[in-house]
Residue, then its C-alpha position, 0 to 999 in steps of 0.5 A: m507458614r501462614t504468611v508464606i501461604i497468603i503471599i503465594v495465594i496473592i501471587a497466584h491471584v495476580l498472575l491468573n488475573t494478568a493471564c486473563t487480561r492478556n488473553t482477553t486482549n489478544s482475543d480482541v485482535p484476530p489472528y492472521t494466517k499468511t500464505t505466499i502465492a505466485y500471482k504469475t510466472i515468467r521464465g528467468v525471473d525470480p519467483n519471489l518478485l512475482s509473488l504476494d503474501v496474503y494475510y487472512f483470517g481463515q473461515s469467516s461467515a462474511p467477506k472482508p475488505v481488502v488492502i493491497y500494499v505496494h512497498g517502496g524503494g525507488f523502483a530498485i529495491g525492497d520487498k513485500a515483507n519490509s515494514i509491515q508488522n505495524k500494518t498487519s497488526l492494524f489491519s488485523s485489528l480492523g478486520y481487513i484482509f491484508v495483501s503485500i505484493n512484490y514486482r520486478l525491479s530496476p537495477a540498484q545502480p542507475s543504468n542506461d541499459t535498454t533492456r533493463v527492467m523499467y516502466p511499464t514492467h513495474n506497473n504491469d506487475v502491480a496490475d497483474a497482482v491486483q487482477w489476481v486478488y480481484a479474481n481469487i481473494a474471495q477464497y481467502g474470505g476477501n470481498p473483491s468488490q471492496i479492494a483498496l490500494l496502499g503504497h509508500s514512496a515508489g509504491a505510492h506512485l505505482v498505486s496512484l498510476t494503477g488508480t488513474s491510468p487507462l493502461f493497466l486495470p482497464t486493460r485487464s477488464i477491471a474498471l478503475q472505480v472497481i478499486r474503492g480507494v487509493a492511499s499514497i504515502d509520500t511520493e515525488g512520482y505524481d509528475v514523472a516528467k518533472q523529476a526526469r527533466e530535473g535529472n532525478e536518477v531514480y526516475l530516469n533509471a525507472f522510466g527511461a529517456n523518453p518524454r512521451i513515456w514520462a507523461e504517460a507514467s505521470p498520475i497527474n497526466n492521466l486524470q480526465a474530467g467525466m472519468r470515474y476514479p477511486r477516492f484518494f488519500i494523500a500523506k505528504r511531508g518534506t520540502m516545500n517542493r515535495i509537498a507542492l507536487a502532492d498539492d498539484f495532484i491533489a488539485a488535479l484530482e479535485r478538478a477531475g471530481v475525485s473525492v480526496s482527503h490529505i494530511t501533512a506529517n512533517q514530524y516524520d522523515h521518509e521512512g518514518i511516515n511509512n513505519a508510523i502507519g499502525a504503530p502503537g499509539e500513533t495517530a497523526v497518520t493512522e487515525p486519518l488513514k483508518a478513517f479513509f478506508a472506513t469510508c471506502f468500505q462503507 
């Protein structure tokens, strides 16, 4: 009987210590509260496409930095809830407010319908979402003077153009330099004109057939010396041609006097590099990205 009691005591002690360790670990990661908000309404448009999710901490004594995420999907598919579990874990651990946004989508199958959703609709939606965050995020404990953008694939094009074009944030009375940083993860969209001229159906579907529009929608064409832009982080991977597109944009940023950091992560495929952000134990993308945002929010 005494042996049984000793064993029970030992088991109870182990379980108690384990529970305490788990509680201590979990208490180091602030819990997020999630709320979904319509950043604008348009009659006949699915409200989900014009909504954003705010992940925040409730009451806080000090306003927190804000990361706005724009999903990918070839401008035609995807949702703000896709592939964000690792991101929410990462940004909550860093004490950042996290906002994931939706935008209207082009047809899932390539189309020549001139009334289809295409540029500049996606970009206008993103800019309106950023404007909403800038005007309202203080209510959720966020600091409107510490906002950075993060995008993957088509979303990487959208944040890159948002951070460089005079047609979106500045027309909403938000100077480009208000955005503290832009992190662009694996896109071919730095030079839309090149993609369209080569017959890339994703870009023809999303940007149409007008070469003037292609040039206007290309982040690489919007950079001007003497202008003030956010700092940039570029994550690149893939074929030599794909990496060269990113390198050309990096060089253009540097010529314009923009602070830019970049990594090459060919150990990942297109989806893998996005999923890697915040993944447990991942260092190749996550650590440089953390360092980038820390610099943005100094």
